[in-house]
C-alpha positions in Angstrom: -5.4 -5.5 8.2 -3.7 -3.9 11.2 -7.0 -4.1 13.2 -7.2 -7.8 12.2 -3.7 -8.2 13.5 -4.6 -6.8 16.8 -7.9 -8.7 17.1 -6.7 -12.0 15.7 -9.4 -11.9 12.9 -8.6 -13.7 9.7 -7.9 -11.7 6.5 -9.3 -13.1 3.3 -6.9 -13.4 0.4 -8.7 -13.7 -2.8 -6.9 -16.3 -5.0 -3.7 -18.2 -4.4 -3.3 -19.6 -7.9 -2.1 -16.5 -9.8 1.1 -16.8 -11.9 3.2 -15.1 -9.3 6.0 -16.5 -7.0 3.6 -17.3 -4.1 0.3 -17.4 -6.1 -1.2 -14.2 -4.7 -1.7 -10.9 -6.5 1.1 -8.4 -6.7 0.2 -4.8 -6.0 2.1 -1.5 -5.7 1.9 0.2 -2.4 2.5 3.9 -1.6 2.9 5.5 1.8 0.3 8.1 2.7 2.9 10.8 3.2 4.4 10.1 -0.2 0.9 10.3 -1.7 0.3 13.6 0.0 3.6 15.0 -1.2 2.8 14.0 -4.8 -0.5 15.9 -4.5 1.2 19.0 -3.2 3.8 18.9 -6.0 1.0 18.4 -8.6 -1.0 21.3 -7.2 2.0 23.6 -7.2 2.8 22.6 -10.8 -0.7 23.6 -12.2 -0.3 26.3 -14.7 -3.0 27.9 -16.9 -5.6 25.4 -16.0 -3.7 22.6 -17.7 -4.0 19.4 -15.8 -1.7 16.4 -15.9 -2.1 12.7 -14.9 0.5 10.9 -12.8 0.8 7.3 -11.6 2.0 7.0 -8.0 3.7 4.0 -6.5 7.1 2.5 -6.1 7.3 1.1 -9.6 7.5 -2.4 -8.2 5.2 -4.5 -6.1 4.7 -6.9 -3.3 2.4 -9.9 -3.2 -0.5 -9.9 -0.9 1.0 -12.7 1.0 4.3 -10.7 1.4 2.2 -7.9 2.9 0.6 -10.2 5.4 4.0 -11.7 6.3 5.6 -8.3 6.7 2.6 -7.1 8.9 3.0 -10.2 11.0 6.7 -9.4 11.5 6.1 -5.7 12.3 3.1 -6.2 14.6 4.2 -9.4 16.3 0.7 -10.8 15.7 -0.1 -14.0 13.9 -2.7 -12.5 11.5 -4.7 -15.6 10.4 -5.4 -15.9 6.7 -8.4 -17.4 4.9 -8.0 -18.1 1.2 -11.0 -17.3 -0.9 -11.7 -17.7 -4.6 -10.3 -15.2 -7.1 -12.3 -12.1 -7.7 -13.5 -11.6 -11.3 -11.3 -9.3 -13.2 -8.4 -9.2 -10.7 -5.0 -9.0 -12.6 -2.1 -11.0 -11.3 0.2 -7.9 -11.2 -0.6 -4.2 -11.0 2.2 -1.7 -10.4 2.5 2.0 -11.2 4.8 3.5 -13.8 5.9 6.6 -11.9 8.5 7.8 -14.5 6.4 10.8 -15.5 6.0 12.3 -12.0 9.7 11.6 -11.3 10.8 13.4 -14.5 8.3 16.3 -14.4 8.0 17.0 -10.7 11.0 15.3 -9.1 8.8 13.2 -6.9 10.4 10.2 -5.4 8.8 7.9 -2.8 10.6 8.4 0.6 9.0 5.2 2.0 9.7 2.7 -0.7 10.0 -0.4 1.3 7.1 -2.4 2.5 8.4 -2.7 6.0 8.7 1.1 6.3 5.1 1.6 5.1 3.6 -1.0 7.5 5.8 0.1 10.4 4.7 3.7 10.2 1.1 2.6 9.9 1.4 0.3 12.9 3.1 3.0 14.9 0.3 5.4 14.3 -2.4 2.7 15.0 -0.7 1.7 18.2 -0.8 5.3 19.5 -4.3 6.0 18.1 -6.2 2.7 18.8 -9.6 4.4 18.2 -8.4 6.1 15.1 -9.2 9.8 14.4 -12.2 9.8 16.8 -9.9 10.5 19.8 -8.2 13.4 18.0 -11.3 15.5 17.8 
């Protein structure tokens, strides 16, 4: 989406008739650094070969249209949108229940607002327009 913002390419949103406030799906988003920290905590907690399963996310969600609108505000680009048909099997709302990882490992997302997540991604993209290829 950030590349689309920079290039003015439309982003396709699949479905605008879900039973949500703006008709687009609601999803939970987690910052890559929060995801990495959760993995580190989980690895450190491994004992005796016993594995555990954790859901990661903020515990609440944002609609796909809210993500687009926030990306527009952060990037200053219009980000055109094309609405496509719903995809088969897409649920209206999918958010994580992160209670177990909070209780067992003390994990808490540090970037729990959509604006923070998109802003840090945009900052990285702006300083690395060719992605990781220029870092090698």
